[in-house]
C-alpha positions in Angstrom: 19.0 -15.9 -3.3 19.2 -19.1 -5.3 22.7 -20.4 -6.1 22.5 -19.5 -10.1 22.5 -15.5 -8.9 25.1 -15.0 -6.1 29.0 -14.0 -7.3 31.9 -15.9 -6.0 31.5 -12.8 -2.7 28.3 -14.4 -2.6 26.2 -12.0 -3.5 23.4 -10.9 -5.3 24.6 -10.0 -8.8 23.2 -6.8 -9.6 21.8 -7.2 -13.2 19.6 -9.8 -11.7 17.9 -7.2 -9.9 16.0 -6.2 -13.1 14.6 -9.7 -12.8 13.1 -9.3 -10.1 11.8 -6.2 -10.9 10.3 -8.0 -14.3 8.4 -10.4 -12.2 7.2 -8.3 -9.7 6.1 -6.2 -13.3 4.2 -8.4 -14.8 2.5 -9.7 -11.4 1.7 -6.1 -11.4 -0.2 -6.3 -15.0 -1.9 -9.9 -14.1 -3.6 -8.1 -11.5 -4.5 -5.4 -13.3 -6.2 -7.5 -15.8 -3.4 -6.5 -18.0 -1.1 -9.4 -18.4 1.6 -10.0 -21.0 -1.3 -12.3 -23.3 -3.6 -9.4 -23.4 -1.0 -6.4 -23.9 0.5 -9.0 -27.1 -3.0 -9.0 -28.3 -4.1 -5.1 -27.6 -1.6 -3.9 -30.5 0.5 -2.3 -28.6 3.6 -2.9 -27.2 5.5 -1.3 -24.1 8.8 -1.0 -23.9 11.2 0.8 -20.8 12.4 3.7 -21.7 14.5 4.3 -18.1 15.7 1.5 -15.0 16.7 3.4 -12.0 17.6 0.6 -9.0 19.0 1.9 -5.5 21.0 -0.9 -3.9 20.4 -0.8 -0.3 22.0 -3.3 1.0 23.4 -6.5 -0.7 21.9 -9.7 -1.2 23.3 -12.8 -0.1 22.5 -16.5 -1.1 20.1 -18.1 1.1 18.1 -14.8 1.2 14.4 -14.4 0.4 13.6 -11.3 -1.4 10.2 -10.1 -1.4 9.4 -7.1 -4.6 6.5 -5.4 -4.6 5.4 -3.4 -6.8 3.4 0.0 -6.7 1.6 1.5 -10.5 2.5 4.3 -10.0 1.2 7.1 -13.6 -0.4 5.5 -16.1 -1.9 8.1 -18.2 0.8 9.5 -20.2 3.2 6.5 -20.0 3.4 3.7 -17.1 5.7 4.1 -14.3 6.1 1.4 -11.4 8.0 1.9 -8.5 9.0 -1.3 -7.1 10.8 -2.1 -3.3 12.7 -5.4 -2.7 13.3 -5.8 0.7 15.0 -9.1 3.4 11.2 -11.5 3.7 13.2 -12.5 6.8 13.9 -9.3 8.3 12.0 -6.2 6.3 15.1 -4.9 5.4 14.9 -2.7 2.8 16.7 -4.6 0.1 16.7 -2.0 -2.7 14.5 0.5 -4.4 14.0 0.8 -8.1 11.7 2.5 -10.8 11.0 1.2 -14.4 9.1 3.8 -16.8 6.7 2.5 -20.1 5.3 3.9 -23.0 2.7 2.5 -25.5 3.8 1.7 -29.2 1.7 1.0 -31.7 2.8 -2.3 -32.9 1.4 -2.2 -35.9 3.1 1.5 -37.1 6.1 1.4 -34.5 4.2 5.2 -33.3 5.0 6.0 -30.4 1.7 6.5 -28.3 1.3 9.4 -26.0 -1.5 8.4 -23.7 -2.2 4.5 -23.1 -5.1 2.3 -24.8 -8.5 3.3 -23.2 -8.5 -0.5 -22.6 -5.4 -0.3 -20.7 -6.8 3.3 -18.9 -10.0 1.1 -17.9 -8.6 -2.1 -16.5 -6.6 0.1 -13.9 -9.8 3.0 -13.3 -11.2 -0.4 -13.0 -8.7 -2.2 -10.1 -7.9 1.3 -8.9 -11.4 1.3 -8.0 -12.2 -2.4 -6.0 -9.3 -1.5 -4.2 -11.3 1.3 -2.2 -14.5 -0.4 -2.2 
């Protein structure tokens, strides 16, 4: 961990975990082919409506964390599970989940299903991972 992420007790401040989730989420979205530029140009925005983090143990200055992100729901909303581990020993540091919904930017209307282009990219990515 970087010095600027720890508090006076030399432990990563809990609020920084959301930053780590955000980085992992965008890497996942890039792998799906629906990264920020594609999302921005699609006329949809994806506000996060729910965040849950379960801290298992604190991370400290000098720890190297790995954050994995897995897409677990995408038909009605976008749900991503995260696992944060210590790369040195594989110990779990935290588990998390975020939930997002599609909103049509031009009207501000909540969509009850993600845009078809997003579903196609997810389905294509999943099909490629099974091959």
